[in-house]
C-alpha positions in Angstrom: 194.8 133.5 23.3 191.4 133.3 24.9 189.3 133.1 21.7 189.5 130.3 19.2 188.3 126.8 18.5 191.2 125.2 20.3 190.2 127.0 23.6 186.6 126.0 23.4 185.5 129.6 22.9 185.3 129.9 19.2 182.5 130.7 16.7 181.4 127.1 16.8 180.7 127.3 20.6 179.1 130.8 20.1 176.8 129.3 17.5 175.9 126.4 19.7 175.0 128.7 22.6 173.0 130.9 20.1 171.0 127.8 18.9 170.3 126.8 22.5 169.2 130.3 23.3 166.9 130.5 20.3 165.2 127.1 20.7 164.8 127.5 24.4 163.2 130.9 24.0 160.9 129.5 21.4 159.7 126.8 23.8 159.4 129.4 26.6 157.4 131.7 24.4 154.8 129.0 23.9 154.6 128.6 27.7 154.4 132.4 28.2 151.5 132.7 25.8 149.6 130.0 27.7 150.4 132.0 30.9 152.1 129.1 32.7 154.1 129.6 35.9 157.4 129.1 34.1 157.5 131.1 30.9 159.8 132.8 28.4 162.6 133.9 30.8 162.7 130.6 32.9 162.9 128.3 29.9 165.4 130.5 28.1 167.7 130.5 31.1 167.3 126.8 31.7 168.2 126.0 28.1 171.1 128.4 27.9 172.5 127.3 31.3 172.3 123.6 30.3 174.2 124.4 27.1 176.9 126.3 29.0 177.3 123.4 31.5 177.8 121.0 28.7 180.4 123.3 26.9 182.3 123.6 30.2 182.3 119.9 30.5 183.6 119.5 27.0 186.2 122.3 26.9 186.7 123.7 30.4 189.3 121.2 31.5 191.7 121.2 28.5 194.5 122.7 30.6 194.2 119.9 33.2 194.0 117.2 30.6 197.1 118.5 28.8 199.2 117.2 31.6 198.3 113.6 30.6 197.9 112.5 34.2 194.2 113.1 34.6 191.2 111.6 32.8 187.7 113.1 32.9 184.3 111.9 31.8 182.4 114.7 30.1 179.1 112.8 30.2 179.0 113.1 34.0 178.1 116.8 33.8 175.2 116.0 31.4 173.8 113.5 33.8 174.1 115.9 36.8 172.3 118.6 34.8 169.4 116.2 34.0 169.0 115.2 37.7 169.6 118.6 39.1 166.6 120.1 37.2 164.4 118.1 39.5 164.1 120.9 42.0 162.9 123.3 39.3 160.3 120.9 38.1 159.1 120.3 41.7 158.7 124.0 42.1 156.0 124.3 39.4 154.0 121.3 40.4 151.2 121.8 42.9 148.1 120.0 44.1 144.9 121.9 44.6 141.9 120.1 45.9 142.9 116.7 44.5 143.9 118.2 41.1 147.6 118.1 40.1 148.8 121.1 38.1 152.1 122.0 36.5 153.2 118.5 35.3 153.4 119.6 31.6 155.4 122.7 32.5 157.8 120.7 34.7 158.3 118.2 31.8 158.9 121.1 29.4 161.6 122.5 31.6 163.3 119.1 31.6 163.0 119.0 27.8 164.3 122.5 27.4 167.5 121.5 29.2 167.9 118.5 26.9 167.5 120.8 23.9 170.1 123.1 25.2 172.5 120.3 25.9 171.9 118.8 22.5 172.7 122.1 20.8 175.9 122.5 22.9 176.9 118.9 22.2 177.0 119.5 18.4 173.7 117.8 17.7 171.7 120.7 16.2 169.4 118.4 14.2 168.3 116.6 17.3 167.8 119.8 19.2 165.6 121.2 16.4 163.6 118.0 16.1 162.9 117.9 19.9 161.8 121.5 19.8 159.4 120.6 16.9 158.3 117.5 18.9 157.4 119.8 21.8 155.0 121.8 19.7 153.6 118.6 18.1 152.7 117.2 21.5 151.0 120.3 22.7 149.2 121.3 19.6 148.7 117.9 18.0 148.4 115.3 20.8 146.6 117.5 23.3 143.4 117.9 21.3 143.6 114.2 20.4 143.8 113.2 24.0 140.9 115.4 24.9 138.8 113.9 22.1 139.6 110.4 23.2 138.7 111.3 26.8 135.3 112.6 25.7 134.6 109.5 23.6 135.4 107.0 26.3 132.7 106.9 29.0 134.0 106.3 32.5 132.5 106.0 36.0 134.2 107.9 38.8 133.6 108.5 42.5 133.6 112.1 43.6 133.5 113.1 47.3 132.7 116.7 48.2 132.6 118.3 51.6 130.6 121.5 51.8 129.1 123.8 54.4 125.6 122.9 55.5 122.5 125.0 55.1 123.6 126.9 52.0 122.1 124.9 49.2 125.5 123.8 48.0 124.4 120.3 47.1 122.1 121.7 44.5 125.0 123.6 43.0 127.2 120.4 43.0 124.5 118.4 41.2 124.0 121.2 38.6 127.7 121.5 38.0 128.1 117.8 37.3 125.2 118.0 34.8 126.7 121.0 33.0 130.1 119.3 32.9 128.5 116.3 31.1 128.5 113.9 34.0 125.4 111.9 35.1 125.0 111.2 38.8 124.2 107.5 39.2 124.4 107.3 43.0 124.5 109.7 45.9 125.1 109.4 49.7 125.4 112.2 52.2 127.1 112.0 55.6 127.1 114.8 58.3 130.5 115.7 59.5 130.3 115.9 63.3 131.1 119.2 64.9 131.9 121.0 61.6 128.5 122.2 60.4 129.5 120.5 57.1 128.2 117.6 55.0 130.1 115.1 52.9 128.4 113.8 49.7 129.7 110.8 47.9 128.7 110.8 44.3 129.1 108.1 41.6 129.2 109.9 38.3 129.4 108.6 34.7 130.4 110.5 31.6 133.0 111.4 29.1 135.7 113.8 30.1 138.3 114.4 32.8 137.4 113.6 36.4 140.2 115.9 37.5 138.7 118.8 35.7 135.3 118.0 37.3 136.9 118.0 40.7 138.7 121.3 40.0 135.4 122.8 38.9 133.5 121.5 42.0 136.3 122.9 44.2 135.6 126.4 42.9 131.9 126.3 44.0 131.1 128.6 46.9 130.8 126.6 50.1 132.8 123.6 48.9 135.7 123.0 51.3 137.2 119.8 50.0 137.0 117.5 46.9 138.4 114.1 46.2 138.1 111.8 43.2 138.6 108.1 42.6 137.3 105.0 40.9 134.1 103.8 42.6 134.2 100.4 44.2 132.4 97.7 42.2 
């Protein structure tokens, strides 16, 4: 008989897979709405696959264990799933002109796998709570973090390399002002043989220096942007 609780393919396991599917799809839907690189399909597959791996670990070796000569540790599969997701997370993280993108999506993929494994492990309450926690972080803590960043003034060093003779420096200064940053110091250096100039700015304001760097990198004529804490 291939269907039944004793074979690991009963209604209990079907319900656990269904819960993993539903919660993973819910998380993926939120990522899809935000138009992230990994959306509804990716997160649903990750959560469902993680749940299946755990169910295989729990019930897939009953015929081998029945001999009484072999002992298995089901927790090893869960550990391998958690570590094996690293390549998926690395695939959605990228750096563009000193701005790191995709970290939240990578962490969400990791969380989705944990939700799927929790559902398959017979821990539906934990799976649901972690799913709710995901939405609490993104819709509750994100605005709070942005508010705190705006309230806390900071001083940052921004270095831009731009093509000479195109009035780019004026655009850089104007963008810093529009973004809420005050330029407190400025130093330019000609890049030999490149028809380019590097300007080192010391800026002070409330907000994300990474976002400022990303905005400067989008300006026409800017070829490179770096950020850091200015030397005292």
